[in-house]
N, C-alpha and C positions, 0 to 999 in steps of 0.2 A: 492680555485680558481675554478670557474665554467668551466667544459670542454666545448670546442666549440660545440661538438655534442649534449650536453644536451638540449640546447634550441631548436635544430631541433627536437629532440625526443618529447619534450613537445608540440611543435606546431603541429606535425604530430598526436599526440594522441588526441589533442583537435579538430582538423579538421577531423580526420579519414583518414585511409590509402587509401580510395577510392578517396579522394579529394587532398591528398598530398602524393607523393611518399616518401618512406623511403630513406635516403641517401645511395648511393651505397655501401659506405664503411661499413655500418651497416647491409646491407641486407645479409642474409644467404641463399645460394642456396638451393633449394628444400623445403623451408619453405614458408607458406603463409605469406603475409605481416603483418597481425595482430599478428601472433605468433612471427615473426621475431622482430616486434616492442617491444613486451613484453620481449623477450630474451635480446635484446639490452639494454632495460631500466634496467633490473636486473643487467647486467654486469656493466653499467655505475654507478648504485647506489652503488655497492660494491666498485668501483674505487674511487668514491667521498668520501666515508666514510674512506677508507683506506688512502686517501691522506690528511686528516685533521692533522694539526700540534698540538702537545700536548701543552697545556697551563700550566703555573706554578700552582702547587697545592696550594689551599687555606689553610691558617693557621687553624689548628684545634682549636675549641673553648676551652676555659679554662674549667677545670674540675668543675662539680657542687659541691657546698658546701656540706659537709657531714651532714647528718641528724642523730643526735645522739639519737633520741628517739627510744624506743623499738618498734620492728615491731608488728603488730597486730597478734594475734594467728591465726593458719591456718583456723579454723572454721569461724572466723570473716572475714578473707580474702575472703573465698568462698562466704560468705553472701554478702559482699560488691560487689563482681563481679556480683552476681545475681541481686542486686538492681540497678547496673549501666546498666545492659543489658536489664532490663524490659522495654517493650514498651507498653504504655496504649492501650488497645483494643478499638475498635470502637463499643460502645454500641448502641443499637437501641431502639427507643421508650422510652428513659429515664431509661432503665433497665440496671443496672450495673452488675448484677449477684452476686454470692457468693464469687468470687475470690477477695482477697485483692489488693489494689493499692500499689504495692511495691515502686513506685517512691515517694509516700508520706511518706514512712518510711525512705528514705535516709537522710533527714535533722536531724531526731532524731539519726540515726546511727552515723552521723558525729559529732553531738554535744556530744554524749556519748564518742566516741573515743577521741575527743579533751579533754574532762574533765578528762579522764584517762591517758592522756599524750602519746598516741600511735602515731607512724609515719606511713605514707602511704606506701603500697607496691609499689615499683617502676614500676612494670609491669602494674599497674592499673592507673597510673598517666594520660596517654592520655585520657582514658575513663572518669576519674574524671574531667579533665579540659573541655572536651566536654560537660559534664553534666552541669558544672557551666557556660559555655558559653551560654547555652540555657535557664538557669534559674538563674536570678539575685538573687533570694532569697537564693540560695545555696552558693553564692560566699564567704561570710565571713567565714562560717564554712569549706567549701571545701578548700579554700586557706590556712587556718590555718592548716588543716590536711595534705595538700599536702606538705607544708614546703618549704625549699629552692630549692629543685629540680624542683618544679613547676615554679618558677621564671626563673630558668636556661632554661627550655623548652620553656617558653613564649618568651624568647629573640630569639628563633630559629624558631618560628612558628607564623606568623602574626595572625592566627585565635585565638591565646591565649593571645594577647596583653592586653586584659582586666585585666589579672592577674597583670601586671605591673602597670596599672592605679589604680587598687584597693589597691595596697600595698603602704603604706606611703613611699615616696621617690623613688617610682618605683623599690623597691627592693635594692636600694643602701644602703650600710652599713653606718650608722651614726656614727660620732665620739663619744667618751666617754663623758659623762656630765662633766668630770673633765678636758678635753682637750680644754682649752680656746682658744689657737691659731687656732686650726682646726675648732672649732665651729664658731669663728669669720669669718674665710675664707669661710666656707660653707654658712654662712648667707649672706655674701657680694657677693659671686660668684656663688652660687648654682642655680639650676633650681627652678622654683616656687614650684613644688611638693616636692623637697628636703627641701626647706625652711619651708614649712608647716609642714612636718614630723619632722624636727628639733625642731620647735617651740612647737609642740604637745608633743614631748618626753621631752623637757626641762620643760614644765609645769607640767609634772608628777613627775619629780625628783627635780628640782630647779626652782620654779616659778619666783623668782626675776630675775634670769638670763634671762629667756625668755622675761620678761617684759622690761629689759634693752636693749636687742637686738632690740625689736620692737620699742622702743622709739628712738633708735639711727638712724633709717632710715624712721621713720613714715612719715615725711613731703615729702619724695621723692617717696613714693610708689603710685601705681595706686589705684584708688578708689575701684575697684573690689578686688584687692589684700588686701587692708586695711580691707575690710569687712571679708575676709577669715581669716586673721591674728587675727583680733579682736575676732572672734568666738572661736578661740583656747583658749582664756582666761577663758572660762567656766570651764576648768579643773583647779582645784586648786584656784578657785576664792576666794579672801579674801579682807579684808579692805585695804591691802597694794596696791591693784589695783585701789582704788578709785581716787587718783589724776590723773592718766593717763586716766581713763574713763571719768572723769569730763572734761578733755581737749578735749576728742573725741566728747563731746556733741556739740562742735562748728565746727565740721568737715564739709567740703563742701558737702559731700555725705549724702543725706537723709537717706539711708539705714544704713550707718555707725552710724549716730546719733541715729537712732532707736535701733540698737543693743547695743550701749553704754548705752542708757537709760534702756533697758531691763536688762542688767547685773547689773547696779547700783540698780535697783529696787529689785534685788535678794539679795542685802546686806541690811538687815533690819535697820542697824544703819548708813547708808550712808546719806549724805546731801540731795541727790535727794529723797530718801525714806522719809526723814523728810518733804521736800517741798510737796511731793505728799500727805503725811498724813495730813498736814495742809489744803491743798486744798480740799481733799475728806471729811475731818471732817466738814468743813464749809458747805458742801452740805447736810448733813444728821443729823437729831436731833430727840429727843424724845418729843412728844407732850403729856403733862400730863393733858391737859384741857378736854380731852374726857373721857368717862366712862372707857376706857381701854387704857393704854399707847400705842401710835401709832407712828411709824416712819414717819417723814415728810421729803420730799426731795425737795431741791431747786437746780436744775441743773445749771451749769455755763451758763451765758448769753453771753459769748464770749471766744475765745481762744487767750490769749495774747502771746506776744513774749516769756515770761518766760515758759509758758506751752509748746510752740512749742520746745523750747530748751531742755526741759526735756522729749521729746519724744511723746508728744500728737500730733496726726495727726489732722490737723484742718478740712479737708474736709471729710465728712462722705460718706460711700458708697451709691449707689442709693437706695432710699426708706427708708433711715434712717434719723431721725431728728438730727439736729446739737447738740442740748443740751443733748439729751440722749446719743449720740455718745461720747461727751466730758466727761459726767458723768461716763460712763462705763470705759473709759481709766483711769480716776483719781482713781476710786475705785479699779480696778484690779491691779493698780501699787502701791497702798498704803499698808504698812505692816498691816497684819490682827490684830496685837496687838493694832492698832489704836482704834478699835471699842469697846472693853470692857471698856476702859477708857472714851471714848466719850459718850457711851450709858448707863451710870449708873452702871458700874461694873457688867454688865450682862455677863453670859457665852455665848459661840457661840450658844448653843441650845436655850437659852432664846431669843437671838437676832433674830435668824431665825424665831422663833415662833411669833414675834411681827407682828401685821398687818401693812401694808404700805399704806399710803394715796395716793390718786390720781393716781392709776394704775401704780405706779413706782415699784411695787413688783418684777415683772419678770426682769426688767432691773437691779435692785439692786442685786437681788439674783444671776443673771447670772454673774455679775461682781465679786461677792464674790466667785462663783465657779471657775472662771479663776484664782483668787488670791490664792485660796486654792490649786489648782493644781500646779501653778507656785512655791508657797512657800512650797509645800509638807507638809501642815498642816493637820494632821490626825484629830484633834479635830473639825476643821471647816468642813472637808470633811464629818465626821459623822453627824454633824448637818444638812448639806445641803442634804445629802442622805436621811435622815429620816429612818423610819422603813421599812424593805423590804416588809412588807405586807400592806403598806399604799395604800389606794384606787387609788391614782394617781401614775401610773407607772413611771412617769417622776420625782417624788420626790418633796419635798417641795421647794427645791431651784434650782435643775437642770432643764434646759429648754428642755432637750432631753435625750434619753437613751445614746447617745454618750457622753454627758456631765457627765452623771452618771458613765459611764465606766471610764472616766478620774479621777473622784473623788475616785473610788474604788482602782485605782492603787496606791494611797497614803497610803492605809491601809496595815497592816501586812497580809501575805499570808493566814494564818488560818482564820483571821477575815473576809477577803475578800471572802473566800470560803463559810463560814457560812452565810454571808449576801446574796450571790447569791443563795444558796440553799433555803433560805427563800423566796427570790423573785420568784424563779421558782415555789415553792409550791403555792404561792399566784396568780401569773400572767401567769404561763405556759411558755413553751419554746419559743413560737413565739416572746414574748416580751423580752426574756432573751438572745437571740442569741448574741447581741453586748456585753453583759456582760461576756459571757463565755470566750472570748478571752483574758481577762485581768487576769484570774486566773492562779495560778502556776500549772505547769505540773510535775507529774501526779496530776489530780484533787484529792482533799481531799475526804475522804469517804462520808461525808454528801452531798457534792455537786454531786459526782458521782452517789450516790443513787437517788438523786432528779432528775437527768437527765434521768436515766434508768427508773424510775417510770413514769415519764411524757411520755417517748416514749412508754412504755407499755400501758398507758391509751389511747394514740393516736391509737395504734394498735387495742385495744379492741373496739374503736369507729368505726372501719371498713373503715377508709379512706385510701387512698394510702400513702405510706411513702415518696413520692417525695418531698412534701413540707417541710419535715424534713431532706432532704439530707445534708444541711449545718451542722446541729447539729450532724448527724450521722458521717460526716467526721471529725468534731472536736472530737467526742467521740473516734473514731478510733485512733486518735493521742494523746489524752489527758487523757482518762480514765485509771485508775490504772489497769495494766494487771491482777492483782489478781481478778478483777471483772469477769473474763472469766468464772469462775466456776459458779457463780450465774446467768450468762446470758445464760448458756446452755439450761435452761428450755424454753427460749424464741425462740429458733431456730426451734422448731417444727411448722408446719403449723396449725394455730388455726382454730376452727370452725367459719365460717363467720356468724355474727349476721344478723338478718333481716334488710334489707335496706343497707347492706354493699356494697361497690364498688366491682364489679366482679373481682375475683382473687386477691384482696388486701391482703388476708392472705398469699398467696404464695410470694408476693413481700416483705412483712414484714419478712417472714421466711428467705429469701435470705439476707435481710439487716442485720438481727441479726447474721446469719451465717458468713457474711463478718466481722462483728464487732468482733465476738469471735475469728475467725481465725487471724485477725490482732492483737488482744491483745496477743494471744499466740505467734505470731511472735515477738512482742516487748519483751515478756518475754524471748524468746530464744536469741534475740540480747543482752539483758542485761547479760545473762549467758555467752555468747560468748566473752564478753568484760569485763572481771574482772579487778580490779585494778592491774597494773603490779607488 
């Protein structure tokens, strides 16, 4: 309750003691009015605070779930604390200096700690959650490493709510896959995030149970929910899902129909794959009347109701012709096994090498690229990639380097690295940057050597290193730490050739010093996180 004199004190303070006299009861003889006002305010403040009534204590939160994983070794804990407290400096003029960027090492530290099965030090959880809050790329690894205690903290701090959103079911414990009554109850009564998490978990353990749950409530679900539920069928997708997906082709939602068609096209023996195969095969044939066998293309003249039902989008994007748009969708949805049988029992390499009449080559090959990526077909990917040293950097079938990167991702890691190394040797780093990101970390020795040799050539040319900053950043994160010994020789400032950019040698020296220091830090991190 507010004391009656408190309002008088506030008013007098606002107006000033010259304009409003202090109440007589509060005036202290012998003191000037401003001093008496402050004394009275101090007394009344203590009185008000002392007079507050105690409220019932809030219930204590439940204890956090135990984290049974082994703690990280002391050296690794200290390293993590350093990585979490590092603040990127403000470089000027594009010059980063020789100091490594510690924040860029944090994702690798977390990935290694997770692969070794370590748990997070409790005292570093707030800093870890703050780091993940500011960097979405850290969240999957950070939350895995942080474990159940991070979810407990996230329920107490609104700034960390992202941890609950990023965790399936918001961190809620899911019933055992064998507990049928509780599964049914959660499916019928749970929140949307809990239902998605339940469906995803069941698809991993018992796919038929997940499909039966989805079928039981499908007709009553909202369109946006049906789309998310349907997407969960990617896990454990099999021929047993085909009847349900065929039914989804008639869904009211266009997005649901498109997703159902995409999933069916991933089943090479599905009825939809057969229909798409027949349509695509009718559009492409081999013409033997010319001097050299040539592929001829007769694109669809219309998009009928059956094609729409099977996921073909009738309206093309701006600037795209209708017939080429329809052809691309038919070809990239047809099983790649269609083409050897259709085109004279030729291999993928032989098919890709055939000339294509009437400028349909780029459209046809681009569709085959999308099909090879979707169907994870390494033989077709190799054919469409071609030799890494081919004059056309985009390849015989790929329409862009980005498309080539997707094709590379379907190949085994060692083959991928050898191919990229050959590409760098033929075309240089500028063309290869998009391809480096799809290679396994750490880079295999041939590819790492090709990257370093190309950087050394650029240094000797006398240009500034800034145009290679992206490649340098990737090398710091992906090059094998054992390469640090070989790179030591490049850290010295070279003699600048005639016509070189002023000071370029010093910049290159700093860049290589930073690279070597970072590689040695990565080696130290690996040593500090041995298998438990």
